[in-house]
N, C-alpha and C positions, 0 to 999 in steps of 0.2 A: 484562422477564423475560429472564434469561440463557439462552442456548442450552445444550443438553445436552452432556455430556462428549464429547470427540473424542479418538481415539487420537493420540498425538503423531506428528508427521510429521518425517522426518529433514531438517534444515536445516543449511546451511553459511554461514559468513560469505562475502560476495562477495570476489572477488580481481580485480585489474585485467584478467586474461584473460577474465572474464565480461562485461566492458563491451560488446563488440560484440554479443553475444547480447541483452543488456538493451536496447540501442538498437534492435535488430531487433524485439523484442517491443513496445517503445513505439510503433514505427511501425505495427505491426499493431493494437494495442489502442487507440491514441489518435490516429487519423488526423484531421487538421484541427485538433487542439488543441495544436499545437506540442509534439510528443513530445520527450522529453528526449534530449539529445545525449551523445556520449561525453565531451565536456568537462564537461557538467553532472554526470554520474555520477562522473567523476574528482574534481571539486570537492567533491562530497558525501563521498567517501572521505577526501580530504585534510582536510576539516573535522571528521572524527571521527564522522560520522553512522553509525548502526547499520543495516547492510543484510544481509539474508539471502536465500538462494536455495534453491529445491528443485530437485533433478534427477530426471529420469525414469529408468527402468531402464537406458537407454542412456547416461546421464550428461549428457543435454542439459537445460539450464535450462528448466523449464516454469512457474516462478513465482518472484517476487521481491517484496520489501517493504523499505521503509526508514523510519526514524524519527530525529528529533533530539530531544535532551533540552535543555531551556532552563530551568534552575532548577527550580521546582516544577511546571513544565508540560512536555509533550512534544508534538511535532507529527508526525503521520504524513505523510510526503512522497509516498509512492507505494505502491501494491499492484498487481501485475499477474499474471495467470494466462493462459498460452497457451490459445487458444480450445478446443483439443482436450482440455485438462485441466480445463476449467471444469465446475462442477456436482458435483464429487466431494469437496468440503470443503477443497480446497487453499487457497483464499482465506481461509477461516475459520482454518485452521492458521497461515497467515502472519500474519494479524491478531493472533491470540492470542500468537504469538511476540513481536510488537511490544509488545503490552500487558504481557507478562511483563517485557520489558526496561525498560519505562517505570516499573514498580513502582507506587507509590501516587500518581504524578503525575496531574494533570488532563491529558487528552489531547485535542487538537484535530485536525481534518482538514477538507478540502474535498472535495466530491463533486458531480458534475454532477447537476442537479435531475431529469434524465431517466434516471438510472442506477438504476432501481428495485431491481435485484438487489443492488447495493452498498449502497443505503440500507437495505434490509431486513436485510442482514448486519450493518451497523453498529448498527442499532437493536436487533437480537437480542443484541448484545454490550454493551448499556448506553449507547450514544451517543444523544443527542437533538439535534434541529435547534435551533441557537441564533441563526441569522441566514441571510440570503441575500446573495450577492455577484452583482450584476447584471453580465452580460457579462464574467465572470471569465476564461473560457477564450478562447484565440486565435480560435476559431470564432465567438465571440459568445455561447456558451451560458452560462447562469447556473450558479452553484454554491451549494449549501448549505454553511454552516459547521456542523459537528457537534462536539459535545463529550461526553466521558465524564468525569463528575465523579470525584473521588478516592474 
């Protein structure tokens, strides 16, 4: 079952100047799991991946998300929300922006098997678990592969 309507949140395309903040957030949100580096984010932008950010009232990035389009499929690469901004619907808003960008494509993503909040979010937006990747993350943690059919 899909989640209820959510008021649109203001999002912007990321720019290279955002990358240091994204790296900082990756280190906070994904310690031990090989957080993304500045070079990785720059590579994503150079490859044409779609990334958006949300800024708080002071203009500081407090959430980001990225997706790539691959023919009739899309892959969510990352979604992150600053801890102080979690629980207010920002993650859902970022995910929905990626879903809108993907259009009617089948969408895939990986999520740690112990990330109950993210799994619940994805399931509420129509994703289902389609597989498990053992020791997928640098820390040795497993990941679910989830898909949202067209």
